[in-house]
N, C-alpha and C positions, 0 to 999 in steps of 0.2 A: 650539343645544341639543346637549349631549354625549350620545353613545350610552351610555356607561357609567352615566350618571345615569338614563337612561330605561329601560334594559334590564330591570331588575327589575319595573317596572310593566307593561311589555309582556308578560312571561312570566306575571305574575299575572292580568292581564285576559284573556289568551288562554285560560288554564286555566279561568277562571270563566265565560267567555262562553257563553251559551246562545243557540242560533240561534232566532230568532223568526219567520223567513220561510223555512221549510225547502223549500217547493216552488220558490220563486224561486231560492234558493241552489243547489239541485240542478240546476235548468235551466241557470243561467249556468255552473256548474262543468262540466257536460257539454258545453256549447257550446265552452268553452275547450278541453276535452280533444279534441274533434273536430278542432280546428285545431292540434294539438300539433306537427305537422310544420312549420308556418309559424313557430310560436314557437321551435322548436328551431333553425330556420334563423337566427333573430335571435340566439339563444343562441350559435351558432357565430360569427356576425359580431362579437359583443361579445368573444369570446375573441381575435379578431384585434385588437381595440382595447385589450385589457388583460386583464381578468378576465371569466370567464363569468357572465352573468346567467341564472339558471335559467329554463327555458322557462315554467314555471307562473307565475313572477313577471311575465314579459313578458305572459302571458295575462291575469293579474289587472289589470295596469295598462291593458291594452287594453280590458278591460271597463269600468274606471272612467273612462277618458278618452274612449273612442270608442263605447261600447256595443257592442263587438266588430265595428265596421264597418271593413272593410279599405280603405275609400276615404278614411280620415282619418289625419292625423298623430298619432302616439303622444304628441307633445309636448303637445297640448291639444285634439285633436278637430277642428282646422281641416282643410279639404279638401286632398288631396294634389296638386291641380291647380296649386298655387302655394305659395310659402313662407308660413309662418304669419303671420297678421295679429293674432292675440291673443297674450297673454303665454305663452311667450316669443316676441317678434316677430322675424320674418325668419329662421326656422329651416326646414330645416337650411341652414347657411351655404354648404356645398358641394353639388355636383350641380345638375341642372337639372330643372325641372318639366315634365311631371308626374312626381312622385317615386314610386318603387317603395315599397310599404308597408314591406318588410323593411329597406330602406336607411334610410328616415326613422326607423323604430323604433330601429334600432341607434344612430343619431345622437342620438335623444332620450335614450336611456339613458346614452350617453357625456356628453351635455350636463349631466346631473344627477349624474355621477360614479359611477353604478352599475357601470360597467366596471372601476372601481378598488376596489370594495367586496369584502370577504372574509368577512364574518360572515353566512353564509346559514343561520342558525338562525331560530327564531320571532322573537326580539327584533330580530335584524338585519334581517329582512324587514319587520317592522312599522316599524322606524325608517326604512328606505329609502322605504317607501310614504308615511309621513307627511311626510317631507322632500320627496318628489316633489310632493306636493299643497300643502305649506306649513304653517307652524307657527301660523297665525292662530287656530285653534280653541283651542290651549293658552292663548293670551293671554286668552281669554274664558271659560276654565274649562269648556269643552265637550269631551267625548270626540269626536275627529274621526270624522264619519260616513264619511270616505274609508276608514277602517279598520273601524269598529264598527257601521255601519248594518246593519240586519237581525239585530241581537242585542240582548240586554238591557243591553249596555254603552253604548248610545246612546239618548238620549231625544228631544231636540229642539234646534233651532238649526242654521242652515245659511247658508253663503255662496251667495247666489243669482246672483252674478256677481263678477268680480274686485273685491275690496275692499268688497263690499256684504254685510254680515251681517244676517240677519233672525232674531231670537231665537225667532220663532213659526213659522218654516218648518221642515219636517222632510224629511230625505232619504229617498227611496224606493229608492235604490240598495242593492246588497248590498256591504258594505265589504270591503276587501282582506283584512283579518285573518280575516273570517268565511269568505271563499272559501278561504283557506289552511287554516282549521280543517276545512272540508269535505274538502279534498284529503288532509290528514293523517289525519283520523278514518276516512276510507274507504280508507286505504292506497293512494291513487293516486299519492302521492309520499312519499319518505322523505328528510327533511332531512339525515340523517346521511350520505347517499350523494352529496350535492351537492359539486361541486368547489370548492376554496378556493385 
């Protein structure tokens, strides 16, 4: 999937999206903000690897992959006591268990190429989040709940495990684009100030 092809759709959906779960969205966004120091530490580690991944993007992925649990790999939510056993398997390749959360988180972002990404605007962040989770929803004509759950841009359909799609299942997460919308709408982050 090419970013330039998808960017206009991301911008349009983000502008149109209405938050349908405001209490949950606020709660998760505030929990992310409480741990800004830890996410900023990962932001700095990604600078050492290449490009800086903004702290709030790290926090959003942490919410989606680990429910903000600092005992789990940012790769996929597996425990930090060993390398990952779910996709992607055997991560991180370097270091020894038990892994520090910040170390593994930086490696997860590097693994997915976010340390080399430069487009940290709305469309660029949405693209990175969808890529991080996978393109499977697009092939099914479903707006990814990884981005849009908790808004009027997502209705139904969910991967209940790797490779298993249930058209009648519904995500109860708050999607990454919706958390981003909360952050920008409440002036907690300014995308224009992010380093490129």
